[in-house]
N, CA, C and O of each residue as an XYZ file, in Angstrom:
896
protein
N      -7.657     19.561      4.970
C      -7.094     18.232      4.772
C      -5.734     18.371      4.082
O      -5.458     19.379      3.432
N      -4.894     17.351      4.231
C      -3.576     17.405      3.627
C      -3.272     16.116      2.892
O      -3.818     15.057      3.202
N      -2.404     16.223      1.927
C      -1.965     15.063      1.156
C      -0.464     15.146      0.987
O       0.081     16.214      0.708
N       0.195     14.030      1.154
C       1.614     14.016      0.866
C       1.806     14.175     -0.641
O       1.215     13.437     -1.430
N       2.623     15.128     -1.029
C       2.898     15.298     -2.450
C       4.091     14.428     -2.816
O       5.199     14.916     -3.039
N       3.834     13.126     -2.872
C       4.919     12.181     -3.111
C       4.669     11.286     -4.303
O       5.585     10.598     -4.753
N       3.455     11.273     -4.829
C       3.137     10.412     -5.960
C       3.393     11.190     -7.237
O       2.637     12.099     -7.581
N       4.457     10.833     -7.937
C       4.923     11.631     -9.056
C       5.223     10.776    -10.286
O       5.418      9.564    -10.194
N       5.253     11.444    -11.434
C       5.752     10.811    -12.642
C       7.272     10.737    -12.561
O       7.893     11.310    -11.666
N       7.863     10.006    -13.531
C       9.312      9.856    -13.533
C      10.064     11.152    -13.695
O      11.223     11.241    -13.288
N       9.430     12.186    -14.291
C      10.097     13.477    -14.450
C       9.905     14.386    -13.244
O      10.237     15.570    -13.297
N       9.366     13.831    -12.147
C       9.196     14.538    -10.876
C       7.977     15.452    -10.842
O       7.799     16.191     -9.874
N       7.125     15.423    -11.880
C       5.895     16.200    -11.829
C       4.821     15.406    -11.091
O       4.794     14.177    -11.153
N       3.945     16.112    -10.399
C       2.914     15.462     -9.601
C       1.840     14.833    -10.477
O       1.514     15.364    -11.539
N       1.290     13.702    -10.037
C       0.122     13.146    -10.698
C      -1.050     14.087    -10.482
O      -1.170     14.659     -9.399
N      -1.918     14.270    -11.469
C      -3.084     15.143    -11.288
C      -3.955     14.655    -10.133
O      -4.077     13.453     -9.897
N      -4.555     15.602     -9.419
C      -5.391     15.256     -8.277
C      -6.528     14.331     -8.636
O      -6.883     13.455     -7.848
N      -7.124     14.511     -9.846
C      -8.251     13.666    -10.217
C      -7.824     12.213    -10.420
O      -8.616     11.296    -10.203
N      -6.565     12.003    -10.838
C      -6.059     10.640    -10.991
C      -5.937      9.972     -9.618
O      -6.320      8.816     -9.440
N      -5.399     10.716     -8.662
C      -5.271     10.173     -7.309
C      -6.646      9.912     -6.699
O      -6.831      8.930     -5.979
N      -7.607     10.785     -6.983
C      -8.970     10.573     -6.483
C      -9.554      9.286     -7.048
O     -10.213      8.537     -6.326
N      -9.317      9.017     -8.351
C      -9.812      7.790     -8.970
C      -9.169      6.566     -8.336
O      -9.837      5.563     -8.081
N      -7.862      6.655     -8.084
C      -7.163      5.532     -7.450
C      -7.699      5.279     -6.045
O      -7.910      4.134     -5.644
N      -7.916      6.366     -5.304
C      -8.434      6.218     -3.945
C      -9.827      5.598     -3.961
O     -10.140      4.757     -3.118
N     -10.665      6.005     -4.910
C     -12.015      5.446     -5.012
C     -11.963      3.969     -5.373
O     -12.735      3.168     -4.847
N     -11.044      3.608     -6.281
C     -10.911      2.208     -6.677
C     -10.491      1.346     -5.489
O     -11.052      0.274     -5.264
N      -9.491      1.824     -4.722
C      -9.026      1.057     -3.568
C     -10.127      0.919     -2.517
O     -10.269     -0.131     -1.891
N     -10.899      1.981     -2.331
C     -11.987      1.926     -1.359
C     -13.047      0.924     -1.778
O     -13.559      0.182     -0.940
N     -13.391      0.889     -3.082
C     -14.421     -0.023     -3.581
C     -13.977     -1.481     -3.534
O     -14.811     -2.385     -3.480
N     -12.668     -1.711     -3.555
C     -12.160     -3.086     -3.619
C     -11.473     -3.537     -2.334
O     -10.761     -4.541     -2.335
N     -11.674     -2.821     -1.261
C     -11.001     -3.169     -0.023
C     -11.711     -4.302      0.701
O     -12.890     -4.572      0.472
N     -10.974     -4.949      1.567
C     -11.519     -5.971      2.464
C     -11.136     -5.590      3.883
O      -9.961     -5.362      4.174
N     -12.111     -5.520      4.756
C     -11.861     -5.106      6.139
C     -12.074     -6.276      7.084
O     -13.003     -7.064      6.912
N     -11.213     -6.382      8.077
C     -11.309     -7.438      9.071
C     -11.256     -6.812     10.456
O     -10.342     -6.047     10.763
N     -12.216     -7.130     11.272
C     -12.220     -6.613     12.644
C     -11.341     -7.511     13.509
O     -11.440     -8.738     13.469
N     -10.489     -6.871     14.284
C      -9.585     -7.638     15.137
C     -10.359     -8.332     16.256
O     -11.154     -7.711     16.961
N     -10.108     -9.630     16.401
C     -10.699    -10.429     17.476
C      -9.553    -11.128     18.192
O      -8.735    -11.776     17.539
N      -9.469    -11.018     19.504
C      -8.368    -11.676     20.238
C      -8.257    -13.148     19.866
O      -9.254    -13.868     19.819
N      -7.046    -13.579     19.606
C      -6.808    -14.966     19.235
C      -6.823    -15.212     17.745
O      -6.503    -16.315     17.303
N      -7.195    -14.192     16.940
C      -7.256    -14.345     15.489
C      -6.175    -13.481     14.828
O      -5.690    -12.515     15.416
N      -5.812    -13.845     13.604
C      -4.882    -13.017     12.862
C      -5.169    -13.148     11.373
O      -5.793    -14.109     10.922
N      -4.699    -12.162     10.628
C      -4.876    -12.139      9.178
C      -3.500    -12.028      8.540
O      -2.700    -11.175      8.924
N      -3.225    -12.887      7.572
C      -1.968    -12.821      6.817
C      -2.272    -12.211      5.460
O      -3.137    -12.701      4.734
N      -1.568    -11.149      5.120
C      -1.779    -10.448      3.855
C      -0.595    -10.710      2.935
O       0.555    -10.498      3.319
N      -0.873    -11.166      1.735
C       0.159    -11.366      0.726
C       0.385    -10.043      0.009
O      -0.439     -9.633     -0.809
N       1.502     -9.365      0.310
C       1.764     -8.047     -0.254
C       2.054     -8.070     -1.749
O       2.169     -7.013     -2.369
N       2.176     -9.258     -2.337
C       2.393     -9.317     -3.780
C       1.088     -9.176     -4.545
O       1.106     -8.929     -5.751
N      -0.046     -9.328     -3.867
C      -1.338     -9.227     -4.550
C      -2.270     -8.217     -3.905
O      -3.336     -7.933     -4.452
N      -1.896     -7.666     -2.755
C      -2.780     -6.727     -2.058
C      -1.954     -5.769     -1.209
O      -0.874     -6.110     -0.726
N      -2.490     -4.564     -1.040
C      -1.881     -3.605     -0.128
C      -2.264     -3.959      1.302
O      -3.279     -4.617      1.531
N      -1.463     -3.529      2.255
C      -1.869     -3.627      3.648
C      -2.024     -2.210      4.184
O      -1.189     -1.343      3.923
N      -3.068     -1.987      4.914
C      -3.340     -0.652      5.425
C      -4.264     -0.780      6.626
O      -4.477     -1.880      7.136
N      -4.809      0.333      7.075
C      -5.762      0.300      8.181
C      -6.568      1.590      8.175
O      -6.136      2.612      7.643
N      -7.734      1.518      8.772
C      -8.567      2.700      8.918
C      -7.969      3.605     10.005
O      -7.194      3.133     10.837
N      -8.317      4.894     10.009
C      -7.834      5.772     11.082
C      -8.170      5.205     12.450
O      -9.247      4.647     12.660
N      -7.237      5.356     13.372
C      -7.385      4.755     14.699
C      -7.079      5.792     15.758
O      -6.133      6.567     15.622
N      -7.878      5.810     16.813
C      -7.657      6.706     17.931
C      -7.630      5.890     19.217
O      -8.455      4.998     19.415
N      -6.680      6.202     20.086
C      -6.565      5.456     21.330
C      -5.211      4.778     21.420
O      -4.353      4.977     20.560
N      -5.018      3.982     22.454
C      -3.750      3.294     22.663
C      -3.594      2.178     21.636
O      -4.554      1.485     21.301
N      -2.384      2.020     21.149
C      -2.102      0.973     20.175
C      -0.950      0.119     20.690
O       0.067      0.650     21.138
N      -1.103     -1.183     20.629
C      -0.063     -2.089     21.055
C       0.141     -3.168     19.992
O      -0.760     -3.476     19.212
N       1.345     -3.730     19.983
C       1.609     -4.860     19.105
C       0.823     -6.052     19.638
O       1.046     -6.482     20.770
N      -0.088     -6.587     18.842
C      -0.958     -7.645     19.338
C      -0.730     -8.969     18.631
O      -1.435     -9.938     18.912
N       0.237     -9.040     17.720
C       0.459    -10.298     17.012
C       1.938    -10.496     16.757
O       2.683     -9.529     16.600
N       2.352    -11.719     16.715
C       3.726    -12.062     16.439
C       3.736    -13.328     15.606
O       2.964    -14.254     15.852
N       4.615    -13.359     14.619
C       4.722    -14.543     13.778
C       5.975    -15.309     14.172
O       7.088    -14.792     14.072
N       5.788    -16.527     14.613
C       6.914    -17.373     14.946
C       7.339    -17.264     16.389
O       7.391    -16.171     16.952
N       7.639    -18.381     16.976
C       8.134    -18.404     18.336
C       8.881    -19.711     18.542
O       8.396    -20.775     18.155
N      10.043    -19.639     19.142
C      10.798    -20.855     19.355
C      12.252    -20.528     19.581
O      12.630    -19.357     19.619
N      13.063    -21.537     19.729
C      14.474    -21.321     20.004
C      15.368    -21.852     18.884
O      16.586    -21.678     18.917
N      14.745    -22.508     17.880
C      15.533    -23.067     16.796
C      15.447    -22.175     15.560
O      14.385    -21.625     15.269
N      16.553    -22.026     14.832
C      16.523    -21.235     13.604
C      15.621    -21.874     12.549
O      15.401    -23.085     12.548
N      15.110    -21.041     11.660
C      14.307    -21.547     10.553
C      15.265    -22.004      9.455
O      15.949    -21.180      8.847
N      15.317    -23.308      9.197
C      16.261    -23.824      8.213
C      15.589    -24.699      7.162
O      16.183    -24.958      6.115
N      14.379    -25.156      7.412
C      13.712    -26.047      6.464
C      13.485    -25.336      5.137
O      13.092    -24.169      5.122
N      13.726    -26.026      4.019
C      13.629    -25.395      2.700
C      12.211    -24.921      2.382
O      12.030    -24.028      1.554
N      11.218    -25.502      3.023
C       9.844    -25.069      2.762
C       9.553    -23.707      3.368
O       8.512    -23.118      3.074
N      10.438    -23.193      4.203
C      10.229    -21.894      4.841
C      10.988    -20.784      4.132
O      11.018    -19.651      4.613
N      11.605    -21.092      2.991
C      12.414    -20.114      2.285
C      11.935    -19.919      0.846
O      11.325    -20.804      0.245
N      12.231    -18.734      0.316
C      11.993    -18.436     -1.089
C      13.334    -18.423     -1.806
O      14.294    -17.828     -1.316
N      13.406    -19.065     -2.947
C      14.647    -19.090     -3.714
C      14.617    -17.960     -4.736
O      13.756    -17.935     -5.616
N      15.554    -17.029     -4.618
C      15.622    -15.889     -5.518
C      16.322    -16.267     -6.823
O      16.924    -17.337     -6.921
N      16.243    -15.395     -7.817
C      16.883    -15.655     -9.099
C      18.395    -15.790     -8.962
O      19.053    -16.422     -9.789
N      18.928    -15.193     -7.919
C      20.365    -15.290     -7.662
C      20.742    -16.621     -7.025
O      21.920    -16.891     -6.791
N      19.725    -17.462     -6.741
C      19.873    -18.751     -6.044
C      20.011    -18.590     -4.543
O      20.114    -19.582     -3.821
N      20.013    -17.355     -4.064
C      20.017    -17.144     -2.616
C      18.667    -17.539     -2.035
O      17.632    -17.390     -2.685
N      18.685    -18.040     -0.811
C      17.454    -18.442     -0.137
C      17.064    -17.380      0.885
O      17.833    -17.066      1.794
N      15.878    -16.839      0.727
C      15.385    -15.796      1.616
C      14.289    -16.372      2.503
O      13.318    -16.930      1.991
N      14.422    -16.249      3.838
C      13.347    -16.724      4.718
C      12.018    -16.090      4.342
O      11.963    -14.900      4.029
N      10.956    -16.868      4.369
C       9.641    -16.359      3.975
C       8.971    -15.565      5.094
O       7.964    -14.898      4.858
N       9.515    -15.628      6.302
C       8.998    -14.856      7.434
C      10.143    -14.073      8.050
O      11.221    -14.616      8.293
N       9.902    -12.792      8.302
C      10.952    -11.979      8.890
C      10.383    -10.917      9.808
O       9.168    -10.795      9.967
N      11.275    -10.152     10.408
C      10.877     -9.065     11.314
C      11.000     -7.741     10.589
O      12.092     -7.360     10.168
N       9.880     -7.034     10.438
C       9.888     -5.695      9.859
C      10.161     -4.661     10.931
O       9.572     -4.714     12.011
N      11.055     -3.712     10.642
C      11.495     -2.751     11.650
C      10.896     -1.361     11.464
O      11.338     -0.404     12.099
N       9.895     -1.248     10.600
C       9.211      0.035     10.411
C       8.507      0.441     11.701
O       7.824     -0.367     12.329
N       8.682      1.694     12.085
C       8.092      2.271     13.295
C       8.591      1.616     14.582
O       7.961      1.763     15.629
N       9.703      0.902     14.519
C      10.285      0.335     15.727
C      11.004      1.446     16.483
O      11.966      2.009     15.961
N      10.563      1.782     17.707
C      11.197      2.879     18.445
C      12.682      2.616     18.676
O      13.090      1.482     18.928
N      13.472      3.662     18.589
C      14.911      3.516     18.728
C      15.314      2.941     20.080
O      16.271      2.173     20.173
N      14.575      3.317     21.137
C      14.992      2.916     22.477
C      14.781      1.427     22.758
O      15.314      0.903     23.736
N      14.016      0.747     21.920
C      13.795     -0.690     22.128
C      14.262     -1.526     20.939
O      14.246     -2.755     21.002
N      14.676     -0.871     19.862
C      14.966     -1.572     18.616
C      16.043     -2.639     18.779
O      15.857     -3.774     18.340
N      17.155     -2.294     19.398
C      18.250     -3.263     19.552
C      17.797     -4.484     20.348
O      18.112     -5.615     19.979
N      17.063     -4.265     21.434
C      16.574     -5.383     22.244
C      15.598     -6.252     21.461
O      15.619     -7.477     21.578
N      14.741     -5.616     20.660
C      13.780     -6.377     19.856
C      14.513     -7.257     18.844
O      14.138     -8.409     18.629
N      15.557     -6.710     18.226
C      16.342     -7.499     17.273
C      16.973     -8.699     17.963
O      16.919     -9.812     17.439
N      17.562     -8.491     19.113
C      18.181     -9.593     19.856
C      17.142    -10.658     20.200
O      17.376    -11.848     19.991
N      16.008    -10.234     20.720
C      14.955    -11.190     21.094
C      14.431    -11.945     19.882
O      14.151    -13.141     19.963
N      14.298    -11.245     18.757
C      13.785    -11.885     17.544
C      14.749    -12.948     17.039
O      14.332    -14.048     16.674
N      16.028    -12.623     17.018
C      17.020    -13.595     16.550
C      17.058    -14.801     17.480
O      17.143    -15.939     17.018
N      16.996    -14.561     18.775
C      16.987    -15.666     19.731
C      15.735    -16.524     19.592
O      15.754    -17.712     19.914
N      14.634    -15.917     19.107
C      13.391    -16.657     18.914
C      13.374    -17.434     17.602
O      12.479    -18.248     17.376
N      14.366    -17.189     16.728
C      14.428    -17.947     15.490
C      14.344    -17.141     14.219
O      14.530    -17.694     13.134
N      14.070    -15.849     14.312
C      14.013    -15.017     13.110
C      15.401    -14.932     12.475
O      16.413    -14.789     13.161
N      15.417    -15.024     11.139
C      16.676    -14.906     10.420
C      16.609    -13.855      9.319
O      17.593    -13.644      8.610
N      15.479    -13.203      9.166
C      15.340    -12.116      8.192
C      14.951    -10.850      8.925
O      13.993    -10.835      9.698
N      15.705     -9.780      8.674
C      15.385     -8.459      9.213
C      15.135     -7.513      8.049
O      15.967     -7.396      7.149
N      14.003     -6.848      8.066
C      13.635     -5.921      6.997
C      13.771     -4.491      7.509
O      12.980     -4.042      8.338
N      14.771     -3.787      7.013
C      15.050     -2.432      7.471
C      15.016     -1.478      6.287
O      14.748     -1.879      5.155
N      15.295     -0.199      6.567
C      15.321      0.814      5.522
C      15.917      2.095      6.087
O      15.820      2.372      7.283
N      16.536      2.868      5.203
C      17.082      4.148      5.639
C      15.989      5.033      6.224
O      16.218      5.727      7.215
N      14.807      5.015      5.623
C      13.716      5.891      6.048
C      13.178      5.535      7.425
O      12.513      6.359      8.053
N      13.447      4.329      7.910
C      12.933      3.937      9.227
C      13.641      4.683     10.353
O      13.102      4.811     11.452
N      14.848      5.175     10.078
C      15.557      5.979     11.071
C      16.111      5.203     12.247
O      16.497      5.801     13.251
N      16.160      3.875     12.146
C      16.650      3.079     13.284
C      17.688      2.045     12.853
O      17.855      1.022     13.517
N      18.380      2.303     11.754
C      19.355      1.312     11.288
C      20.566      1.215     12.223
O      21.162      0.144     12.334
N      20.936      2.288     12.884
C      22.031      2.191     13.851
C      21.658      1.270     14.998
O      22.468      0.450     15.433
N      20.426      1.405     15.490
C      19.970      0.558     16.587
C      19.798     -0.897     16.146
O      20.058     -1.821     16.917
N      19.358     -1.090     14.902
C      19.278     -2.447     14.359
C      20.660     -3.077     14.314
O      20.839     -4.243     14.665
N      21.635     -2.288     13.877
C      23.011     -2.772     13.847
C      23.543     -3.109     15.233
O      24.313     -4.056     15.395
N      23.132     -2.333     16.234
C      23.554     -2.632     17.608
C      23.030     -3.993     18.050
O      23.743     -4.770     18.684
N      21.769     -4.270     17.707
C      21.201     -5.571     18.053
C      21.918     -6.699     17.347
O      22.195     -7.733     17.954
N      22.226     -6.515     16.062
C      22.955     -7.545     15.319
C      24.352     -7.767     15.901
O      24.810     -8.904     16.020
N      25.011     -6.691     16.255
C      26.347     -6.821     16.844
C      26.297     -7.661     18.110
O      27.188     -8.473     18.359
N      25.261     -7.468     18.904
C      25.151     -8.226     20.157
C      24.960     -9.715     19.906
O      25.568    -10.535     20.593
N      24.128    -10.080     18.936
C      23.916    -11.519     18.687
C      25.121    -12.139     17.997
O      25.396    -13.324     18.184
N      25.853    -11.349     17.194
C      27.072    -11.875     16.589
C      28.133    -12.127     17.664
O      28.775    -13.178     17.685
N      28.304    -11.149     18.553
C      29.318    -11.282     19.601
C      28.966    -12.385     20.592
O      29.855    -13.025     21.153
N      27.658    -12.609     20.811
C      27.234    -13.668     21.740
C      27.329    -15.048     21.109
O      27.212    -16.055     21.807
N      27.539    -15.106     19.797
C      27.620    -16.395     19.125
C      26.264    -17.014     18.835
O      26.177    -18.188     18.476
N      25.206    -16.230     18.990
C      23.859    -16.739     18.705
C      23.729    -17.110     17.237
O      23.178    -18.158     16.899
N      24.236    -16.250     16.371
C      24.266    -16.489     14.927
C      25.538    -15.882     14.359
O      26.206    -15.077     15.007
N      25.859    -16.284     13.135
C      26.921    -15.652     12.370
C      26.275    -14.751     11.323
O      25.082    -14.862     11.041
N      27.075    -13.861     10.754
C      26.518    -12.957      9.744
C      25.878    -13.732      8.608
O      24.815    -13.346      8.122
N      26.506    -14.821      8.173
C      25.975    -15.586      7.047
C      24.675    -16.313      7.369
O      24.006    -16.816      6.467
N      24.311    -16.371      8.656
C      23.040    -16.987      9.046
C      21.861    -16.035      8.874
O      20.708    -16.466      8.831
N      22.153    -14.738      8.775
C      21.105    -13.726      8.718
C      20.874    -13.258      7.282
O      21.790    -13.240      6.460
N      19.637    -12.884      7.005
C      19.270    -12.280      5.715
C      18.789    -10.873      6.029
O      17.694    -10.688      6.560
N      19.612     -9.877      5.698
C      19.340     -8.489      6.079
C      18.955     -7.682      4.846
O      19.662     -7.679      3.839
N      17.821     -7.001      4.949
C      17.283     -6.199      3.850
C      17.324     -4.719      4.223
O      16.992     -4.354      5.351
N      17.725     -3.873      3.290
C      17.573     -2.436      3.460
C      17.033     -1.866      2.146
O      16.873     -2.586      1.160
N      16.755     -0.561      2.152
C      16.082      0.030      1.001
C      16.636      1.414      0.669
O      17.016      2.191      1.545
N      16.662      1.684     -0.630
C      17.111      2.972     -1.152
C      15.961      3.966     -1.106
O      14.897      3.722     -1.677
N      16.177      5.085     -0.426
C      15.107      6.071     -0.298
C      14.946      6.878     -1.585
O      15.849      6.928     -2.420
N      13.781      7.507     -1.727
C      13.374      8.164     -2.969
C      14.282      9.310     -3.404
O      14.361      9.619     -4.592
N      14.964      9.938     -2.457
C      15.820     11.072     -2.786
C      17.164     10.638     -3.367
O      17.947     11.483     -3.801
N      17.440      9.344     -3.381
C      18.742      8.847     -3.820
C      18.651      8.001     -5.099
O      19.488      7.125     -5.319
N      17.652      8.255     -5.933
C      17.450      7.432     -7.124
C      18.466      7.693     -8.233
O      18.715      6.809     -9.052
N      19.054      8.882     -8.275
C      20.038      9.153     -9.313
C      21.224      8.189     -9.180
O      21.673      7.925     -8.065
N      21.739      7.660    -10.300
C      22.812      6.659    -10.234
C      23.996      7.068     -9.367
O      24.579      6.235     -8.673
N      24.352      8.354     -9.404
C      25.506      8.801     -8.631
C      25.250      8.848     -7.127
O      26.185      9.030     -6.346
N      23.980      8.683     -6.709
C      23.653      8.743     -5.284
C      23.389      7.373     -4.670
O      23.349      7.243     -3.447
N      23.209      6.354     -5.498
C      22.819      5.032     -4.990
C      23.906      4.432     -4.103
O      23.631      4.004     -2.982
N      25.128      4.403     -4.598
C      26.225      3.802     -3.839
C      26.431      4.523     -2.518
O      26.652      3.892     -1.484
N      26.357      5.851     -2.557
C      26.524      6.655     -1.347
C      25.462      6.302     -0.308
O      25.783      6.136      0.869
N      24.197      6.185     -0.731
C      23.120      5.873      0.199
C      23.267      4.465      0.768
O      23.031      4.237      1.955
N      23.656      3.531     -0.085
C      23.848      2.159      0.377
C      24.973      2.087      1.411
O      24.842      1.417      2.435
N      26.071      2.777      1.136
C      27.194      2.771      2.082
C      26.806      3.398      3.414
O      27.272      2.963      4.467
N      25.955      4.416      3.372
C      25.490      5.048      4.607
C      24.709      4.044      5.452
O      24.929      3.947      6.660
N      23.794      3.294      4.821
C      23.017      2.295      5.558
C      23.920      1.186      6.091
O      23.749      0.737      7.224
N      24.875      0.745      5.281
C      25.796     -0.293      5.743
C      26.601      0.182      6.951
O      26.785     -0.561      7.916
N      27.079      1.426      6.888
C      27.857      1.966      8.012
C      27.000      2.066      9.263
O      27.457      1.733     10.356
N      25.751      2.525      9.111
C      24.860      2.649     10.266
C      24.588      1.296     10.906
O      24.467      1.200     12.127
N      24.492      0.246     10.089
C      24.189     -1.083     10.618
C      25.443     -1.877     10.954
O      25.355     -2.982     11.490
N      26.607     -1.320     10.642
C      27.853     -2.008     10.966
C      28.054     -3.281     10.162
O      28.627     -4.249     10.662
N      27.586     -3.285      8.915
C      27.677     -4.472      8.067
C      28.562     -4.192      6.857
O      28.797     -3.042      6.488
N      29.045     -5.278      6.249
C      29.847     -5.161      5.032
C      29.013     -5.354      3.782
O      29.417     -4.949      2.692
N      27.845     -5.973      3.934
C      26.990     -6.203      2.767
C      25.553     -6.408      3.218
O      25.294     -6.766      4.367
N      24.612     -6.175      2.288
C      23.211     -6.517      2.470
C      22.899     -7.753      1.635
O      23.490     -7.960      0.575
N      21.983     -8.559      2.109
C      21.543     -9.705      1.324
C      20.559     -9.275      0.240
O      20.430     -9.927     -0.796
N      19.873     -8.175      0.495
C      18.930     -7.633     -0.484
C      18.831     -6.130     -0.266
O      18.633     -5.667      0.857
N      18.970     -5.368     -1.356
C      18.866     -3.910     -1.291
C      17.824     -3.485     -2.314
O      18.011     -3.669     -3.516
N      16.729     -2.917     -1.830
C      15.576     -2.617     -2.662
C      15.418     -1.120     -2.904
O      15.912     -0.305     -2.125
N      14.730     -0.761     -3.984
C      14.230      0.599     -4.157
C      12.967      0.704     -3.302
O      12.003     -0.027     -3.531
N      12.965      1.599     -2.327
C      11.870      1.656     -1.357
C      10.530      1.940     -2.039
O       9.554      1.226     -1.812
N      10.484      2.976     -2.869
C       9.293      3.308     -3.658
C       9.754      3.691     -5.065
O      10.829      4.271     -5.213
N       8.977      3.385     -6.093
C       9.320      3.848     -7.449
C       8.888      5.297     -7.648
O       8.215      5.631     -8.623
N       9.290      6.153     -6.704
C       8.857      7.559     -6.689
C      10.100      8.434     -6.540
O      10.653      8.501     -5.442
N      10.559      9.100     -7.581
C      11.749      9.939     -7.453
C      11.440     11.246     -6.746
O      10.464     11.923     -7.069
N      12.271     11.594     -5.787
C      12.148     12.870     -5.091
C      13.457     13.642     -5.226
O      14.510     13.064     -5.494
N      13.373     14.933     -5.038
C      14.540     15.786     -5.187
C      15.618     15.402     -4.170
O      15.316     15.117     -3.011
N      16.849     15.399     -4.608
C      17.983     14.971     -3.783
C      18.149     15.855     -2.543
O      18.082     17.081     -2.628
N      18.365     15.218     -1.405
C      18.682     15.907     -0.152
C      20.009     15.339      0.343
O      20.071     14.147      0.644
N      21.071     16.132      0.443
C      22.361     15.625      0.915
C      22.250     15.020      2.312
O      21.513     15.516      3.164
N      22.986     13.955      2.525
C      22.944     13.259      3.811
C      23.325     14.194      4.950
O      22.730     14.145      6.027
N      24.319     15.047      4.709
C      24.763     15.951      5.768
C      23.748     17.060      6.043
O      23.823     17.725      7.076
N      22.809     17.261      5.132
C      21.774     18.284      5.326
C      20.636     17.754      6.190
O      20.203     18.424      7.127
N      20.146     16.543      5.876
C      19.078     15.932      6.685
C      19.002     14.446      6.358
O      18.998     14.053      5.191
N      18.943     13.626      7.407
C      18.882     12.180      7.209
C      18.121     11.540      8.361
O      18.429     11.813      9.521
N      17.133     10.692      8.069
C      16.588     10.372      6.753
C      15.892     11.597      6.137
O      15.374     12.435      6.874
N      15.871     11.713      4.816
C      15.318     12.897      4.166
C      13.800     12.996      4.242
O      13.253     14.098      4.214
N      13.107     11.850      4.339
C      11.642     11.792      4.345
C      11.080     12.352      3.039
O      11.738     12.290      2.001
N       9.844     12.906      3.091
C       9.108     13.170      1.859
C       9.255     14.578      1.296
O       9.228     14.757      0.079
N       9.408     15.572      2.152
C       9.393     16.961      1.707
C      10.820     17.494      1.606
O      11.630     17.297      2.511
N      11.120     18.169      0.500
C      12.492     18.633      0.285
C      12.933     19.624      1.354
O      14.039     19.515      1.885
N      12.080     20.585      1.670
C      12.388     21.547      2.730
C      11.191     21.644      3.671
O      10.370     22.550      3.525
N      11.076     20.726      4.637
C       9.929     20.748      5.553
C       9.957     21.977      6.447
O      11.011     22.573      6.668
N       8.793     22.350      6.957
C       8.688     23.466      7.890
C       8.186     22.945      9.222
O       7.728     21.807      9.320
N       8.274     23.779     10.245
C       7.801     23.372     11.562
C       6.301     23.092     11.534
O       5.822     22.192     12.223
N       5.566     23.858     10.742
C       4.124     23.677     10.652
C       3.758     22.424      9.872
O       2.790     21.739     10.204
N       4.539     22.123      8.827
C       4.276     20.958      7.984
C       5.568     20.168      7.795
O       6.215     20.289      6.755
N       5.954     19.357      8.788
C       7.216     18.627      8.688
C       7.218     17.570      7.599
O       8.272     17.267      7.040
N       6.039     16.992      7.280
C       5.996     15.918      6.290
C       4.907     16.119      5.257
O       4.813     15.348      4.301
N       4.084     17.137      5.429
C       2.913     17.268      4.578
C       2.887     18.630      3.892
O       3.535     19.576      4.340
N       2.131     18.715      2.802
C       1.925     19.973      2.105
C       0.432     20.174      1.879
O      -0.329     19.206      1.907
N      -0.003     21.421      1.653
C      -1.438     21.684      1.518
C      -2.080     20.916      0.377
O      -1.453     20.650     -0.648
N      -3.338     20.569      0.575
C      -4.120     19.879     -0.443
C      -5.519     20.486     -0.439
O      -6.110     20.714      0.616
N      -6.027     20.740     -1.619
C      -7.334     21.383     -1.720
C      -8.409     20.457     -2.284
O      -9.524     20.897     -2.567
N      -8.075     19.174     -2.449
C      -9.040     18.257     -3.070
C     -10.010     17.654     -2.066
O     -11.051     17.119     -2.447
N      -9.667     17.739     -0.770
C     -10.534     17.149      0.246
C     -10.294     15.663      0.462
O     -11.024     15.033      1.228
N      -9.280     15.081     -0.199
C      -8.971     13.665     -0.043
C      -7.661     13.526      0.708
O      -6.696     14.232      0.416
N      -7.621     12.623      1.668
C      -6.413     12.410      2.475
C      -5.725     11.134      2.032
O      -6.380     10.117      1.802
N      -4.399     11.186      1.911
C      -3.595     10.012      1.570
C      -2.587      9.763      2.651
O      -1.806      8.816      2.560
């Protein structure tokens, strides 16, 4: 079995295996499982619960979509007001695991359907394609830049103050934007710095191997 060695203290030392085992047992004891039934959906509030899934084998397809229509979401009841007084749409399109070959088209279709929030990240590896989709809707006059709320995230290898601006500028350049509406720390987990010119996105392991591109050995018998 393998475990990603990514859960660390602030000084970059790993959490003890027994601590992770306790956390895994706690999450297992307090989980709620829902079986997918056609025509049904479950909304998870990520501020109070994790979202995850059991191991799955077989073909997987996107089976749910939130929102459909041709009008932008503008009603104040559909937005969250941030401390900065900016209004963030409460529903958006997450671009995690969005394949590069369809990402730009998906962004265009989503914006045309009414989505005004795009949730991206350097680690997703598709910010250039996301930017291509945005460029197309801007040039078509579907929306203006100020109509969109674009989110990106700082990856774990860029937590040092001297690396934050560099990482943000890289994401902005990839997406062809001058600013983000929200820029988040992706995980509160510091990882060793990997230069952009060496490997990008850096992912989890400082020097991955062909045998273990993202994972390292684990002897506890617990998978994360």
